C-alpha positions in Angstrom: -45.2 -36.4 19.1 -42.9 -35.7 15.8 -43.4 -38.4 13.3 -39.8 -39.6 14.2 -41.2 -40.0 17.8 -43.6 -42.1 16.1 -42.1 -43.9 14.1 -39.7 -45.3 17.0 -42.1 -45.7 19.0 -44.2 -47.7 16.2 -40.7 -49.9 15.7 -40.1 -50.6 19.1 -43.6 -51.5 19.9 -43.2 -54.4 17.9 -40.6 -56.0 20.3 -43.3 -55.8 23.2 -41.6 -57.7 26.8 -38.0 -56.8 25.3 -35.6 -54.9 27.2 -34.2 -52.1 25.8 -31.1 -50.4 26.3 -30.8 -46.4 25.7 -27.5 -44.9 25.0 -26.6 -41.7 24.5 -24.5 -39.5 22.1 -21.0 -37.9 22.8 -20.8 -36.6 26.5 -25.1 -36.9 26.3 -26.2 -38.9 29.7 -29.5 -40.8 29.7 -30.8 -38.5 32.3 -32.0 -35.3 29.4 -35.2 -35.6 27.9 -34.8 -36.6 25.4 -33.9 -39.9 25.8 -36.2 -40.1 29.2 -39.2 -39.9 27.0 -37.8 -42.3 25.0 -37.5 -44.9 28.3 -41.0 -44.0 29.3 -43.2 -44.9 26.0 -41.0 -48.0 25.8 -42.1 -49.0 29.9 -45.5 -48.1 28.9 -45.5 -50.7 26.6 -44.5 -53.3 28.7 -40.1 -52.9 27.6 -37.4 -52.7 30.8 -35.4 -50.0 30.4 -32.1 -50.0 30.7 -30.4 -46.2 30.4 -26.5 -47.1 30.2 -24.0 -43.9 30.2 -21.0 -43.6 29.3 -18.0 -43.0 30.7 -16.7 -40.7 27.3 -12.6 -40.4 29.0 -12.4 -44.1 28.8 -11.8 -46.3 25.3 -15.1 -47.7 24.4 -14.7 -51.3 23.5 -13.4 -51.7 27.3 -17.0 -50.4 28.1 -19.0 -53.6 26.6 -21.1 -55.1 28.3 -23.1 -58.4 28.5 -26.8 -57.8 26.8 -29.7 -60.5 27.2 -30.5 -62.2 23.7 -33.7 -60.5 24.1 -32.8 -57.2 24.0 -33.3 -54.5 22.1 -29.7 -52.0 21.9 -30.3 -47.9 20.5 -27.5 -46.6 21.2 -27.5 -42.8 19.3 -24.0 -40.6 17.7 -21.8 -41.9 19.2 -22.9 -43.9 22.1 -24.5 -45.6 18.6 -20.9 -47.0 17.8 -20.7 -48.4 21.3 -24.3 -49.6 20.6 -22.2 -51.0 17.8 -19.7 -52.5 19.5 -22.3 -54.8 21.9 -24.1 -56.4 19.4 -20.7 -57.8 17.5 -19.7 -59.4 21.4 -23.6 -60.6 22.4 -26.7 -61.7 20.3 -29.5 -59.1 20.4 -32.6 -58.9 18.9 -32.6 -55.7 17.6 -30.0 -53.0 17.0 -30.6 -49.7 16.4 -28.1 -47.1 15.3 -29.5 -43.7 15.7 -27.3 -40.8 13.6 -24.4 -42.6 13.8 -20.4 -41.1 13.6 -19.5 -41.3 9.8 -16.7 -44.3 9.8 -14.0 -42.1 7.9 -13.6 -40.3 11.6 -12.0 -43.7 12.7 -8.5 -44.2 13.3 -8.6 -48.5 13.9 -9.2 -49.9 10.5 -10.8 -52.7 11.8 -13.3 -51.0 13.6 -13.4 -48.6 10.3 -13.7 -51.1 7.8 -16.6 -52.9 9.2 -18.7 -49.8 9.8 -18.0 -50.1 6.0 -18.9 -53.7 5.0 
């Protein structure tokens, strides 16, 4: 287990018995090994894991989904933007944004400013 995986694992352990939503990076799928390993580690510690694949041909704003208040949302790369959008609409216990896309790449001024703030 790498140091990064250990830190992630220990951090998630603090929030046992929650629902963990895993959102992959651009053009990726939660069926890939890294996401499956993360989900397995979380499930072994009592989390209910929900894998949320993204339809990259549709706007992310149309793919916002409901999460429970005790949810942990873990988004990777461009999937972190969807995670952020979900957390803006629904209260969650924890939001983890990993390798988030740089704010300079956004055309929408409101989203760009919100990410800077």
